[in-house]
C-alpha positions in Angstrom: -75.8 43.4 15.9 -74.5 40.6 13.7 -70.7 40.3 13.1 -69.6 40.4 9.4 -68.9 37.0 7.9 -65.2 37.8 7.4 -64.9 38.6 11.1 -66.5 35.4 12.1 -64.3 33.4 9.7 -61.3 34.9 11.3 -62.1 33.4 14.7 -61.2 29.7 14.4 -61.9 28.9 18.0 -60.0 26.0 19.5 -62.8 24.1 21.1 -61.0 22.7 24.1 -64.5 22.1 25.6 -66.7 21.2 22.7 -69.8 19.1 22.5 -71.0 16.0 20.8 -73.9 13.6 21.5 -73.5 9.9 21.5 -75.5 7.2 23.2 -77.6 9.8 24.9 -74.6 11.3 26.7 -72.8 14.6 26.4 -69.0 14.7 25.9 -66.3 17.3 25.9 -62.7 17.2 24.7 -60.5 16.9 27.7 -56.8 16.2 28.3 -57.4 12.5 28.0 -59.6 12.6 24.9 -63.4 12.7 24.8 -64.8 12.6 28.3 -68.4 12.6 29.5 -69.8 15.7 31.1 -71.0 14.7 34.5 -74.2 16.1 35.9 -72.4 18.4 38.2 -71.9 22.2 38.5 -68.5 21.7 36.9 -70.1 19.8 34.0 -72.7 22.5 33.6 -69.9 25.1 33.7 -68.1 23.5 30.9 -71.3 23.2 28.9 -72.0 26.9 29.2 -68.5 27.9 28.3 -68.6 25.6 25.3 -71.7 27.3 24.1 -70.1 30.7 24.5 -67.1 29.6 22.5 -69.4 28.3 19.7 -71.1 31.7 19.7 -67.7 33.3 18.9 -68.0 31.6 15.5 -71.7 31.9 14.9 -73.3 34.5 17.1 -73.1 38.2 17.9 -71.3 39.9 20.7 -74.7 40.7 22.3 -75.5 37.0 22.4 -72.1 36.2 24.0 -72.6 38.9 26.6 -76.1 37.5 27.4 -74.6 34.0 27.9 -71.9 35.5 30.1 -74.6 37.2 32.2 -76.3 33.8 32.5 -73.0 32.3 33.6 -72.8 34.9 36.3 -76.2 33.9 37.7 -75.7 30.1 37.5 -72.1 29.9 38.9 -71.5 32.2 41.8 -68.1 30.8 42.3 -67.0 33.0 39.4 -66.5 36.4 40.9 -68.4 39.4 39.8 -65.2 41.1 38.8 -64.1 38.1 36.7 -67.3 38.1 34.6 -67.3 41.9 34.4 -63.7 42.0 33.1 -64.6 39.6 30.2 -67.9 41.3 29.4 -66.1 44.6 29.2 -63.7 43.2 26.7 -66.5 41.8 24.6 -68.3 45.1 24.7 -65.2 46.9 23.4 -64.7 44.2 20.7 -68.3 44.5 19.5 -67.7 48.2 18.7 -64.8 47.3 16.4 -62.2 48.9 18.8 -59.9 45.9 18.3 -56.7 47.2 19.9 -58.5 48.4 23.0 -60.3 45.1 23.1 -57.0 43.2 22.9 -55.7 45.3 25.8 -58.7 44.5 27.9 -58.5 40.8 27.1 -54.9 40.8 28.1 -55.7 42.6 31.3 -58.4 40.1 32.0 -55.9 37.2 31.4 -53.3 38.8 33.6 -55.8 39.3 36.4 -57.5 35.8 36.2 -54.9 33.5 34.7 -56.8 30.3 35.8 -60.2 31.5 34.5 -62.3 29.1 32.5 -62.7 32.0 30.1 -59.0 32.2 29.4 -59.0 30.1 26.2 -61.8 32.2 24.7 -59.9 35.4 25.5 -56.8 34.0 23.9 -58.7 33.2 20.7 -60.0 36.8 20.6 -56.5 38.2 20.9 -55.2 35.8 18.2 -58.0 36.9 15.8 -57.2 40.6 16.4 -53.4 40.0 16.0 -54.0 38.1 12.8 -56.0 40.9 11.3 -53.3 43.5 12.2 -50.6 41.3 10.6 -52.6 40.9 7.4 -53.3 44.6 6.8 -56.1 45.8 9.1 -55.3 49.4 10.1 -56.0 51.2 13.4 -57.9 54.5 13.4 -56.0 57.2 15.3 -58.0 60.2 16.6 -60.9 59.0 14.5 -59.3 60.3 11.3 -55.9 58.8 10.6 -55.7 55.2 9.6 -52.3 53.8 10.6 -50.6 50.5 9.8 -51.0 48.1 12.7 -48.5 45.3 11.7 -46.2 46.1 14.7 -49.2 45.9 17.0 -50.0 42.5 15.6 -46.4 41.4 16.2 -46.6 42.5 19.8 -49.9 40.8 20.4 -48.8 37.5 18.8 -45.5 37.4 20.8 -47.3 38.2 24.1 -49.9 35.5 23.3 -47.3 32.9 22.5 -45.4 33.7 25.7 -48.6 33.4 27.7 -49.6 30.1 26.1 -46.2 28.4 26.4 -46.3 25.1 24.5 -50.1 25.0 24.0 -51.4 24.6 20.4 -52.5 28.2 20.2 -48.9 29.3 20.9 -47.7 27.3 17.8 -50.5 28.8 15.7 -49.5 32.3 16.9 -45.8 31.9 16.1 -46.5 30.2 12.8 -48.9 32.9 11.7 -46.4 35.6 12.8 -43.4 34.0 11.0 -45.3 33.5 7.7 -46.5 37.1 7.7 -43.0 38.3 8.3 -41.9 36.2 5.3 -44.5 37.7 3.1 -43.4 41.2 4.2 -39.7 40.3 3.4 -38.8 40.8 7.1 -36.7 37.7 6.8 -34.4 38.1 9.8 -37.5 38.6 11.9 -39.0 35.5 10.4 -35.9 33.6 11.3 -36.1 34.7 14.9 -39.7 33.6 15.1 -39.0 30.2 13.5 -36.2 29.8 16.0 -38.7 30.2 18.8 -40.8 27.5 17.3 -37.7 25.2 17.0 -36.8 25.9 20.6 -40.3 25.0 21.9 -41.1 22.1 19.6 -37.7 20.7 18.6 -38.9 17.3 17.4 -41.5 15.8 15.0 -43.0 17.5 12.0 -43.0 20.9 13.7 -39.3 20.8 14.6 -38.4 19.7 11.1 -40.4 22.4 9.5 -39.0 25.1 11.8 -35.4 24.1 11.1 -36.0 24.3 7.3 -37.8 27.6 7.5 -34.9 29.0 9.6 -32.4 28.1 6.9 -34.7 29.4 4.1 -35.2 32.7 5.8 -31.5 33.3 6.3 -30.7 32.3 2.7 -33.4 34.5 1.3 -32.1 37.4 3.4 -28.8 37.5 1.5 -28.9 40.6 -0.7 -25.8 39.9 -2.9 -22.0 40.0 -2.8 -22.0 43.6 -1.7 -23.6 42.6 1.6 -22.4 40.6 4.6 -22.2 36.9 3.9 -22.8 35.8 7.5 -26.4 34.9 6.7 -25.1 32.5 4.0 -22.8 30.7 6.4 -25.6 30.4 9.0 -28.1 29.2 6.4 -25.6 26.6 5.3 -25.1 25.4 8.8 -28.9 24.9 9.3 -29.2 23.2 5.9 -26.4 20.8 6.9 -28.2 20.1 10.2 -31.3 19.4 8.3 -29.5 16.9 6.1 -28.0 15.2 9.0 -31.3 14.9 10.9 -33.7 14.3 8.1 -31.8 12.7 5.2 -34.8 11.4 3.3 -36.6 14.8 3.4 -33.4 16.6 2.5 -33.1 14.3 -0.6 -36.7 15.1 -1.6 -36.1 18.8 -1.2 -32.7 18.6 -3.0 -30.9 20.4 -0.2 -27.6 19.4 -1.7 -28.2 21.6 -4.6 -29.1 24.5 -2.3 -25.8 24.0 -0.5 -24.0 24.0 -3.8 -25.7 27.3 -4.6 -24.5 28.8 -1.3 -20.9 27.7 -2.0 -21.1 29.4 -5.4 -22.5 32.6 -3.7 -19.8 32.6 -1.1 -17.1 32.0 -3.7 -18.4 34.8 -6.0 -18.6 37.2 -3.0 -14.8 36.6 -2.4 -14.2 37.2 -6.1 -16.1 40.4 -6.1 -14.2 41.6 -3.0 -10.9 40.9 -4.9 -12.0 42.6 -8.0 -13.1 45.7 -6.0 -9.6 46.0 -4.5 -8.0 45.5 -7.8 -10.1 48.1 -9.5 -9.3 50.6 -6.7 -5.6 50.1 -6.9 -4.9 47.7 -4.0 -3.4 44.7 -5.7 -2.2 42.9 -2.5 -5.7 42.9 -1.0 -7.1 41.8 -4.3 -4.7 38.9 -4.5 -5.6 37.8 -1.0 -9.3 37.4 -2.0 -8.5 35.7 -5.3 -6.2 33.3 -3.5 -8.9 32.6 -1.0 -11.2 31.6 -3.9 -8.6 29.2 -5.2 -8.0 27.7 -1.7 -11.6 27.5 -0.4 -13.7 27.1 -3.5 -11.9 25.0 -6.0 -15.0 23.5 -7.6 -16.9 26.7 -8.2 -17.4 28.9 -11.2 -15.6 31.7 -9.5 -12.4 29.6 -9.4 -11.3 30.1 -13.1 -12.3 33.8 -12.8 -10.1 34.4 -9.8 -7.3 32.3 -11.5 -7.5 34.5 -14.6 -7.3 37.7 -12.5 -4.1 36.4 -10.9 -2.4 35.8 -14.3 0.3 38.2 -15.3 -1.5 38.6 -18.7 -4.8 39.6 -17.1 -6.3 42.8 -18.7 -6.7 45.8 -16.5 -9.7 45.7 -14.1 -12.7 47.5 -15.5 -16.2 48.1 -14.2 -17.5 44.9 -12.6 -20.9 45.6 -14.2 -19.5 45.6 -17.8 -17.3 42.6 -17.1 -20.3 40.7 -15.7 -22.3 41.5 -18.8 -19.5 40.2 -21.0 -19.2 37.0 -19.1 -23.0 36.5 -19.2 -22.8 36.7 -23.0 -20.6 33.6 -22.9 -23.2 31.7 -21.0 -20.7 30.9 -18.2 -23.0 31.9 -15.4 -26.1 33.9 -14.4 -26.1 36.7 -11.9 -28.8 35.0 -9.9 -26.5 32.1 -9.3 -24.1 34.3 -7.4 -26.6 36.2 -5.4 -26.7 39.4 -7.5 -30.4 39.2 -7.3 -32.3 38.1 -4.2 -33.9 34.6 -4.6 -36.8 35.1 -7.0 -39.3 33.3 -4.7 -39.2 32.4 -1.0 -39.7 28.6 -0.8 -42.5 27.7 1.6 -43.6 24.3 2.8 -46.4 22.6 0.9 -49.9 23.8 1.6 -51.8 21.9 4.2 -49.0 21.8 6.8 -50.2 20.6 10.2 -48.8 20.7 13.7 -48.1 17.6 15.7 -51.7 17.4 16.8 -52.9 17.4 13.2 -54.2 21.0 13.4 -53.7 23.1 10.2 -51.3 25.9 10.8 -50.7 29.3 9.1 -52.6 31.1 6.4 -55.3 32.4 8.7 -58.1 34.3 7.0 -58.1 38.0 7.0 -60.6 40.0 9.2 -62.9 42.4 7.5 -60.7 45.3 6.5 -63.7 47.6 6.2 -64.5 47.3 10.0 -63.6 50.5 11.7 -61.8 50.9 15.0 -61.8 54.0 17.0 -59.3 55.0 19.7 
């Protein structure tokens, strides 16, 4: 049974033990770079595992299972139960029962945390989780197809926790955060990017995570009728970004974004004041108008609040009608003050890489036509 091309493309296996031939020697990628495989049982072990990992990209599950059976006979130091546990997961996976397969891979990794097959199991779970995040559904009771996004979130978080600071953990969290952004789960995306920032606080990865945290919070602001805490938090992260990465902040024009946030916060105070004025609470209204005058002197909301405090100000009317009237003068646009959510969520340039130079995010989608049975 051959795997569909889309399924194979969704399994970008991290070849921690891959092969190359140079000067009649065989090498693998170890912790210290390319290292020769010695003519020992350990070397043969790595060679066999590398072939299994390559088959995850190019071969069928039947071929993988055959290789695992060969591993069983060649290397008796691997326990029967260990090999059987991984083969069982592969058999479930080959039938398209992805969630059950993920459970079995996780069970395998919990039972044999030091197994040489651990990286291959992680890649399988990563591929399954990515498919769920990108729209693959689970079949329930062989009839109902249910969204599996939450299952993908659970699998990715568990994988990242298991992998710690390994490259696959960064890929898992990055893929999860970017999917949360696309689904407008912006506060969840902020939480995920904060995990990235905690684990990789420096370098390109730390810089990107800090920016994405600020962007997620800023984009989560729904307008002056909503809590402005996300704006204040976004501003603090943008200011941190400016302090730590002034050159990048200049290229990204972060100062203009901070000006926008100030305008949004000022307009929110103005809207609060206008609401209280319109509902017959002049003292509360004056408090908010005076806050605009004190805290936001250089914003477009300043002359508006000043006008409302004038004894000659006309009676308060519907804010919607007033806003339309002001718009006709060209004084400001609603979007400037957060009436509309940001039109687009700004993402880093395509081709972003982690600190090891590995592309991150935008993983391919698994074949959505593949069926899974409970």
